[in-house]
Structures are given as structure tokens and as C-alpha cells.
N, C-alpha and C positions, 0 to 999 in steps of 0.2 A: 349245822353245814350247807356249805354252797351243792348246788347239783350242778354236774358238767354236762356240758351237751353230749349228744354220741359225736365221738369220733371215726372218722371211716376206719372201715376194717383197712383199705388197703397204706393208708397213712401209719399207723400200728404194726402193720406186717412187714412195709421198709424198715421202721425205725429199729423195730427188736432185729430185725435180721441184722442190722448195721452193729448194732449194739452186741449182737452175739457173736459176730465176728471180729468186735475187738476194732472197729474200726471207727473210733472216736472223733478225727480230724474232720471225717466225711459225713458223719452226723452231725456235726455242729454244722457245718457248712451246707448242709440241706436244709436247718431251721434258717438257717441266714438267709439261704435263697428264697425261700418260699414265705418270707416274714411271717413263721405260724406263732402265735402268739400263747403266752401260757393260759392265758385265761380263756381262750378258744379254746384250745386243744390240751386241756393237765395231763389226759395221760399219755400222750406222747409227749409231753414236756418232760414227763417224770426222767425220761431217756436222756433229753439233750442236758439235764444238771448232773445227771450220773455220769457223762462223759466229761462235761466241763469238769465234776469231782475227779473223774480218772486222769486228767492230763494237769490236776493239779491248780487248776483257773477257780477258786474257791469264793472267789466273792463274785464272779459271773453265776454260779453255780448257787449262791444264795438268792440272786437277784429272783432267780425264776422259782427255787424254791418258796421265798417269802408269797410268791405271788399262787403257788397250786396248792400252797399247805391247809389253807380251808377247804379246796375237794379231799383232802386225806384225812381229814380229824379222826379216823380209826383206822387209820394205815399205819401200824409201827414201824415199818420201813422206811416211810421215807420220813417218818418223824425222828426217826434214829440218823437217817441223813443231814436234815435240815440240823441235827444239833450238832451233827458233825463237821458242816460246813461253818456254823457258827463259832464252834472252839478254834477252826483252821484261823478263821477273821479276828480271832481275840476275844467274842462277847461270850466271857463263860459262864455268864449269870444266865444268858438266854439259851446257848446251849443245855445246861442243867437243866431248865425246863424242859425243854423239848426232850430230853433221856429221859426225863420222869414220866412224861409223859406216855414215848414209847412205849417203858417198861409196866405202866398200868396197861396198856393194851395187850401185848405179850409179854409177862412176868417172867417166863422161863427161858427165854432167847437168851442163848449166851452170846450171842454174837452184839447183842445191843449191850447185854451187863459189859463186855468186855467194852463195845466205844463207851460206854458211862467211864469205865474207869482208868481209861484214856486222859478224862477233863479230871475225874478226879484226881488221881497224879499229879497234870497242869498248876491246880490249883491247890496242890500242898494236902489234901484230906486225905492220908496216908490210911486212917483207919479205915472209914468207908472205903478204899480203895482195895485196901486187905481182905475183908469180909465179902467184899465181890468177887475176888479173884480166886477165894475159898471155894465160893459158891461155883462158878464157872466150872473147876476144876474137879470139883467133884462129879458135876455131870458130866464132862467132856474132857476126862485125865491128857487128853492126845493134843488138847488144841492148841497150835503154836502161837496162837498170838496172847495170848492169856500166860502162856511159858513167858515169852518176851517181858509182860508187862510185868512179870512178877518178879525178874530182874532187874527191871528198870525201878520197879518201888523198893526193894531190897537194896540195892545203889545208893536210893536217892534217901532212904530213911538212915541207911549209916553215914553217908554225909552229911547229913541237917546234924548226928547226933554227935559227929566228930570234928564238928566245922573246925577250921585254923581260926584264931584271930584278926588274921590280915585278910580272910574271907568273909568275915562279916559285914553285915551295911554298914558301919560307921566307918571298915576300913577295907573297903571295896578296891581292889585294884582290876584294873583292865588286864585282858589278855596280850601282850605285847605282839602279837601278830593281827590283833584286830584294827581293822584298817578305821572304826571311828576312833579309834584313840586318839588318833595323831589329825581329827579336822579340828577340833576344839581344845581347850582348856579346860581343865577339869570343871572352875568356876563360871568360865562363860557357856560351857554347856549346860549348865544346870536353873539356865535364866529362863524361868518357864513363862509364856506369855501369856499362859491359859491361869496362874493365880501369881500374884504380885508378893505372897507371902515365901515364893522361892527366892527371892531377890534377898532376903535380907535372912533367912532358916538355912542352917547347915544341915544337907539333905539327909544327914543321917538322921537327924533327931525328926524334921519333917515324916520321912519316910516311914517310920518306926509310930506314927501317931497316925499316919490314913491307912482307914481299912484296905485290906486287899482287894476289894471292890470297886473302893474308889481309885487306886493306884490302875488298876485297868480302864476304867473310864477314861482317865487321865491320857494314859498312854495311849488307847485308841482314838482321840481324838489330836492326840500329836501326829499320830498315822497320818489319819485325813488330811489336816494343816503340810505334812511332809508332800502328800501327794498332788497338794494342790500348788505349793511352791514347785515340786518337779515340772510342773504342766505349765509354770510358767516362767521355768527355765533358769529359776533362780537356785541354782545348784547348790551354793555356799548354806543357806538359810535351810536346803532340805537335809544336810547331812546334819545340820546341827538342831534340826527338828528329830532326825532318826537318833541322834545320840540323847538327846533330854529322855524319846521314848523308850530307849533300854535302860534306863535307870530305872524305869518302872516294871518294865516287861519283860528283862530278860533276853536271852537269846530270840530272838524270831525271824522266821525267814523272810518276812514283809519288810522288814526293818532295813535287811542287808541287800534285799533286791533292791528297793531304791536307792540306795547309798549306792551302789553298783551302778546304777545309772548317771548318777551325779557325779561316781568318778567318771565314766566314762566320757562325759561332757566336757567335764574338767581336764581332757588326758591323761587324768593320773590311772594310767593302766593297770600297774600293777598290785595298786590298789582296788580297783574295778574286779581284776582276776581274783585276789585275796576274796571279796566280797561272796564273787558268783560259786568260789566254791563253798563257803558256809553255808549259804543259801541250799547248795543240793545236799550239803550234809544236815539241813534242817527239815528243809521239805520232802528229799526225793527227786529222783529223777524227773526234771521236765523236759521237753522238748527245746524251750527258751533258753533254758541256763546252758547247757550242752551248744547249742549255735554259738552262745555268746562266748562263751570257752571256746571254742573253734577256732571263733574270727578271733578272738585274744592270742592264742597258741601261733595262730598261723601268723598275726602281724610282727611277732618278733623270732619268726622264722623257726619255731618248733613243728614242724610241718606232720611229722609222727603223731605227736602228741593231739593236732589238730584234727588228722585223720581218727582216731580213736574216739575222738568226743562224736564226730561224726556217724563212726559207727554204731555208739552207743545210743545217739539219737534217731537213727533209723530203725532201731528196736521198737521206740515208742509211735515214732509214725513214717515210715518206709516212705511215704509220698509224699512228704510234703515239698511244695515248691520252693520253699526257702530253703531246705535242705539239700535239693538239688543245685540251686544257684550257689551256695557256699560251697558245696562240693566242685563245681567249673571252677569257681574263684579261687580256689585253696592249690585247685590244678595248673592253674595259669600263676601261680605266687609263685609255684614249685621252680617251676619253668621260665622264669625269669627271676630267679631269687636273689642273683647278683645285682638286679639294681631295685630290689626292694629296699625299702628303709627296715632296717634289722635294729630292733631292742634289745641288743647283746646281753645287757644288764639292765634291770627293772631301774635300779636307783640312778642308774648313769643321767 
């Protein structure tokens, strides 16, 4: 285990105060302003990672946790947080290793067990998840998160045992409201640049042969390619890669976020709005999702909805400069609505 340099009391005191007051954005800005590195300030940086995680910026949180984890090999909470961040970005095998490590350190922790249950359900290990949930509820019968996972597990187990033929892998159908559906034809969507076998092999045959871990690895690589394509402003390729990744990964907030950003650039605003709503459902409330949805609602002159999204965003970060600017912009749009280009019908 690495030994961390002594961190100044003032630094720790300040970041813990910001964290305790739930000033996530201010805490993050503090680290950015003073360029505090995780290696030099590992104890303080755990709060930086926690703040990023609270704001659902899982990749940024993960980049910090990767660098401070060696300083916290005996800290079950940090290892569990590391596992949770890995799970959120789709690195399930690595996440499982971290959760097991955390439970080796604190085997009776109900919170860590419940975090691990989230992952077990994600990867379809329902029997293991059921055992852990029962252990948690024996120790803490009123734990709300465990009860929620129990309901989730019950639903998924039931759905899995009573699957209609059309929902099986070979007869997979897209949701009619899924904005990724219309991006590319099914045959084109499944042209995988990472494995030429997919060019000639029906997807139901290929996926049935590929282990779950292999599917997740391909999906993660596709997501990285999609991010690069978005960065290079190749928006149609981004959508194509997202559609491919969805075949392996299923519903995932990162895919819909990438798709939404691409649809915005392509001025396909209806699809963008739908994709952001999917993000909100899959990932939970984030400042960026609410701001994007407020902007889109304002564009089609649904100002009441835009203001509602701003209100919800203010709960997350009432001091956000972007929030204040957008609020002023929407107020101006309301005043000038007669001169504003209105998307009265998204499909028009």
C-alpha cells in the first residue's frame, strides 16, 4: 500500500465542510481552481470523487478513484465507491472485484452488500443477488434500498422466466419510442467494426455464442469509439455506434446521452428530447439533463415545462451560472415569443 503525504488540516476541513453542505459544484470547482492532484491529496480527493459521483459524472469520479485507490486498500467504503463507479460505466468485471474486496474488509456492511446486489442484478446473477438481499434484510429489515432491489429482482426474475418469444434475443424488437431505432436499419446497425464475424453472422447466433463478459467488453469499446466520433463531429457514426452498443449492453444512460448530443448537432430535436428523457430515467436527475431539457422545451415555446426543468435543476445546484443564464434566456424568450421560431410540432 502506498503511503499518502500528510494533507493540510485546512484543506481537509474546507472540503469536508463543502461536502457536508452538499455544495458539490463548489467542491469540484475548488479542486479545479487550485489544481489539487489525487496523488498529492488522496484524502481530500476522496471527497472530490464523491462529489462527482453525486452529480452522476461517473467517468470523472472513476478517473480520481483509480489514482487514489492504492492509498485506500483497507478502506471498504472507498473500494465500494470504486466498484459503484466502475459499474456505472459498464466495467462490471472490475466492479465485481472491488465489491468483493470491500466485503472482505467489512463483510457485515449492509450498504456495501446492497451496492454489490445492484451489480449482481445488472449482470443477471439473480440467485446470488437474492441470497445477499435476504442477508441484508435480516440485519436491517427496514433498509429501503434493499427492499427496492428486492422488488427489482422479483420483477426481472419473473420477466426472465415468462419472456414472450418476441422479446427473446432472436426476435428482439426496438421500442417504437426509442430514438436510436430510426437512426439506422437493423442490418446496418449491426455492422460491427470490431469483429468482422458480425458482418456475416446473424446477431442472435453471434450473441448466443458470445459470453456475457465478452459482450460487455465489445459494448464498452463501442462506447469509446462513439465518444471519439462525437468529439470529431461525426454525428451519424456516433449514432450508429450507439445502436451497435445497445445490442450488447441494453438500455444504458451513456448511450442515450451520446445519441442526444448527436441529435442536437443534427437538429433532430424531437429525438434529442426523447433521448434526454431516457437518460433521466436511466441515470437519475442531473444538472446537465435538466438544462438540456429546459433548453429544448424553450425552443418549442413550452415555457412552463422549461421553467419546471429549471426548478428541478436548481435543487441540484442553485448556484450554477449556466442555470442562471438559461433562466434569463427563457425569460427573454417568453417576452419575445411572437418573434421566436417555434417547433409547434416536432415532426413538422
